[in-house]
Kinemage of the C-alpha trace (Angstrom):
@kinemage 1
@onewidth
@group {chain A} dominant
@subgroup {mainchain}
@vectorlist {calphas} color= white
{ca unk a 1} P 122.780 73.981 70.274
{ca unk a 2} L 124.243 71.165 68.065
{ca unk a 3} L 121.687 68.052 67.498
{ca unk a 4} L 124.642 66.330 67.873
{ca unk a 5} L 125.940 67.956 71.822
{ca unk a 6} L 121.466 67.051 71.999
{ca unk a 7} L 121.948 63.441 71.238
{ca unk a 8} L 125.291 63.161 73.555
{ca unk a 9} L 123.418 64.571 76.402
{ca unk a 10} L 120.353 62.042 76.537
{ca unk a 11} L 122.347 59.250 75.434
{ca unk a 12} L 124.461 60.323 78.939
{ca unk a 13} L 121.723 61.192 80.938
{ca unk a 14} L 120.002 57.003 79.146
{ca unk a 15} L 122.702 55.527 80.713
{ca unk a 16} L 123.045 57.746 83.879
{ca unk a 17} L 120.007 56.314 84.800
{ca unk a 18} L 120.161 53.080 83.632
{ca unk a 19} L 123.655 52.548 85.136
{ca unk a 20} L 125.840 52.572 82.997
{ca unk a 21} L 124.821 50.048 80.829
{ca unk a 22} L 122.362 50.507 78.302
{ca unk a 23} L 120.410 49.140 75.483
{ca unk a 24} L 118.688 51.211 72.760
{ca unk a 25} L 116.958 50.655 69.492
{ca unk a 26} L 118.834 53.304 66.699
{ca unk a 27} L 115.707 54.128 65.515
{ca unk a 28} L 113.352 54.408 68.268
{ca unk a 29} L 116.026 57.008 69.440
{ca unk a 30} L 115.999 58.907 65.905
{ca unk a 31} L 112.546 58.920 66.164
{ca unk a 32} L 112.539 60.479 69.625
{ca unk a 33} L 114.744 63.015 68.905
{ca unk a 34} L 113.954 64.373 65.476
{ca unk a 35} L 116.819 63.415 63.023
{ca unk a 36} L 117.782 60.331 61.261
{ca unk a 37} L 119.201 57.582 62.168
{ca unk a 38} L 123.249 57.747 60.971
{ca unk a 39} L 123.499 60.784 62.794
{ca unk a 40} L 122.595 58.602 66.333
{ca unk a 41} L 125.606 55.712 64.683
{ca unk a 42} L 127.986 59.358 64.501
{ca unk a 43} L 127.136 60.699 67.747
{ca unk a 44} L 127.757 57.187 69.373
{ca unk a 45} L 131.373 56.419 66.988
{ca unk a 46} L 131.980 59.797 67.949
{ca unk a 47} L 131.507 60.683 71.705
{ca unk a 48} L 131.290 56.879 73.272
{ca unk a 49} L 134.746 55.738 72.320
{ca unk a 50} L 137.083 53.220 74.618
{ca unk a 51} L 139.697 55.800 74.685
{ca unk a 52} L 136.192 57.399 76.883
{ca unk a 53} L 135.880 54.485 78.575
{ca unk a 54} L 132.388 53.114 76.344
{ca unk a 55} L 132.318 49.578 75.400
{ca unk a 56} L 129.343 49.901 72.360
{ca unk a 57} L 127.546 46.081 70.681
{ca unk a 58} L 125.767 46.394 68.059
{ca unk a 59} L 123.447 44.214 65.908
{ca unk a 60} L 122.260 45.242 62.863
{ca unk a 61} L 118.461 44.097 61.746
{ca unk a 62} L 114.443 44.150 62.221
{ca unk a 63} L 114.808 43.263 66.662
{ca unk a 64} L 118.556 45.478 66.511
{ca unk a 65} L 120.379 47.584 69.165
{ca unk a 66} L 122.802 49.314 69.817
{ca unk a 67} L 124.472 47.719 74.106
{ca unk a 68} L 126.529 51.150 75.422
{ca unk a 69} L 128.401 50.260 78.735
{ca unk a 70} L 130.007 53.018 80.611
{ca unk a 71} L 133.434 51.364 82.039
{ca unk a 72} L 133.827 51.183 85.305
{ca unk a 73} L 137.434 50.679 86.430
{ca unk a 74} L 139.707 51.668 89.695
{ca unk a 75} L 142.015 53.642 89.018
{ca unk a 76} L 144.650 51.389 88.183
{ca unk a 77} L 142.758 49.522 85.857
{ca unk a 78} L 141.428 52.730 83.802
{ca unk a 79} L 145.285 53.547 83.247
{ca unk a 80} L 146.414 49.787 82.017
{ca unk a 81} L 143.538 49.950 79.614
{ca unk a 82} L 144.547 53.447 78.970
{ca unk a 83} L 148.234 52.694 78.177
{ca unk a 84} L 147.605 48.878 76.383
{ca unk a 85} L 144.926 51.278 73.535
{ca unk a 86} L 147.154 54.257 73.348
{ca unk a 87} L 149.711 52.003 70.069
{ca unk a 88} L 152.669 52.247 68.758
{ca unk a 89} L 151.173 55.499 66.939
{ca unk a 90} L 149.159 58.276 69.511
{ca unk a 91} L 147.983 61.032 66.061
{ca unk a 92} L 146.689 64.636 68.350
{ca unk a 93} L 143.269 64.370 67.779
{ca unk a 94} L 143.165 61.249 70.009
{ca unk a 95} L 145.810 62.137 72.150
{ca unk a 96} L 143.105 64.576 73.201
{ca unk a 97} L 140.014 62.606 73.193
{ca unk a 98} L 142.820 60.107 75.686
{ca unk a 99} L 143.871 63.075 78.676
{ca unk a 100} L 139.741 64.028 78.525
{ca unk a 101} L 139.600 60.671 78.889
{ca unk a 102} L 141.526 61.027 81.850
{ca unk a 103} L 140.767 64.384 82.859
{ca unk a 104} L 136.828 63.171 83.072
{ca unk a 105} L 137.799 59.721 85.072
{ca unk a 106} L 139.658 62.092 87.277
{ca unk a 107} L 142.675 60.489 87.044
{ca unk a 108} L 144.879 63.211 86.060
{ca unk a 109} L 144.466 67.183 87.793
{ca unk a 110} L 143.048 70.318 86.068
{ca unk a 111} L 146.392 71.657 86.126
{ca unk a 112} L 147.830 68.047 84.440
{ca unk a 113} L 145.597 68.048 82.059
{ca unk a 114} L 146.648 71.932 80.836
{ca unk a 115} L 150.350 70.698 80.413
{ca unk a 116} L 149.440 67.472 78.416
{ca unk a 117} L 147.031 69.691 76.357
{ca unk a 118} L 150.061 72.181 75.645
{ca unk a 119} L 153.021 69.642 75.407
{ca unk a 120} L 151.393 66.843 72.890
{ca unk a 121} L 151.057 68.645 69.937
{ca unk a 122} L 155.484 69.346 70.322
{ca unk a 123} L 155.900 66.419 68.894
{ca unk a 124} L 156.925 65.307 65.288
{ca unk a 125} L 155.456 62.364 65.254
{ca unk a 126} L 152.725 60.179 66.168
{ca unk a 127} L 155.546 57.283 67.691
{ca unk a 128} L 156.786 59.695 69.685
{ca unk a 129} L 153.659 60.862 71.401
{ca unk a 130} L 152.276 57.967 72.065
{ca unk a 131} L 156.062 57.354 74.386
{ca unk a 132} L 155.610 60.027 76.227
{ca unk a 133} L 151.492 60.044 76.709
{ca unk a 134} L 152.529 56.289 78.317
{ca unk a 135} L 155.339 57.124 79.570
{ca unk a 136} L 153.869 59.984 81.346
{ca unk a 137} L 150.650 56.941 82.296
{ca unk a 138} L 153.159 54.399 83.156
{ca unk a 139} L 154.180 57.364 86.556
{ca unk a 140} L 150.034 58.316 87.181
{ca unk a 141} L 150.503 53.944 88.147
{ca unk a 142} L 153.350 54.839 90.639
């Protein structure tokens, strides 16, 4: 198992224990895991993103912290959040993150996820991909 996977799992468990609202000190967590603090930053910025349903706040310095909040919303709120977050252009990597987040939040089924995973790579430009995913989200709102 990769160190980043271990860090992510540890943060997810801590979030679950803290009812979705966690405040951690980067250096303390790095010491606990046995890694450099920049590894903690990497995991947080790559795996605890808004498109995956997290809000990150941080304060630098001696008393600094990182606050991670798992957003709790109703289905329509999640869908509107995703709709607005997509923007005018959406590359394939981020499109896959959105689809995974929709599935993880039980907004689409595994079959719908598989169909989207097959469909999204076939768009020639990021604008078309964003348009199609926004239209799909609008259909899910009905």
